[in-house]
Every structure is written in structure tokens, then in C-alpha cells.
N, C-alpha and C positions, 0 to 999 in steps of 0.2 A: 385186367388190372383195375379198372374203374369199379367193377362190380364188387370185387373183394374188398376194396377200400371202403365202399359204402356199407357193406355188410359188417366190417370191423367197427366202423363208426357207430352203426346202429347197436351192435352188441355192447360196445363201451358205454353208450348212453343208457341202455337198459340196466347195466350193472351199477352205474352211478345212481340212477333213480331208485333201484331196489335197495341199495345200501342206505340211502337217505331215509327211505320209508321204514326200514328196520330200526334205525337209530331213533326216529321220531316215535315209533310205537313203544319202544322200551322206555323212553323218557316220560311217557304218560301212563305207565302201568299203575293200576290201582288194585289194592288188596282189600278184601272184605273180611271183617271180623265181627263177631257178635260182641255187643257192648259189655264191658266189664262193670260199668257203673249203673246201668239201667236195671230196675227191678219191676216185675209184673209184666202184664201184656202190653204190647205197643199198639196203640190205636190211632195216635196222631203223629204223623211223620215229622211235622215241624218241631215238636217237642223232642223227639229223638235226635233230630238234626242239631238242635241247640245243645243237648246233652253231650253229643259226640264232639262237637266243636269246642265247647267250654271245658269239659272235664277230661276228655281223652285226647284233645289236640288233633282230632281227625279233620280231614278236608270236608266231610259231610256225613250225614247219617240218614237212615230211612227205615221204616217198618217193613218187614218182609215175613212171609209165611214160614214158620219153623215148627215142624211136628204137628201139634194140635192147636196152635195159635200163632199170633204174630209176635215177633221179637224185634228188638232194636239192633240194627247192624250199622257199624261205623266203617267208613272208607278211608284208607290211608294210602300214601305213596309207598310202593314196595321198595 
């Protein structure tokens, strides 16, 4: 009887922790989109970051490789 109670408690704790982790990961989900206001190649990430924050209301922005050059990508909450 004692072993099954301990096992049940352990499974219950695992399920509680797993459900908490799933909720936390969904709360911080970030979506990446290519900037709609940036023109030309992106070589300075800080400028891309400022553009995304000011003009597109994104959380942040960064230059990433796209095709044959670098493009500005903005990050939003999904």
C-alpha cells in the first residue's frame, strides 16, 4: 500500500510540473517575420532592432542570412 501511494504521488508531481512547463513555454512563444519597413541589405543589427521596435512595434529585431544576403527580421509575440 505504501509503495503504490508513493508512486501515485510521484506521478501526480510529474504531471503538475509538466503542465506548468507547457503553459510557461506557450506564454513566451516568439514569431519571426521579415521586416515590412526595412529596405536594402541588413548589416547592422542594432539599426534593424530599432526599426522593428519603433515602426513595427516588435519586441526586437536582428539581421539574419536570407537567400543571397542579410535581411532584417522582427520578433513578435505569437
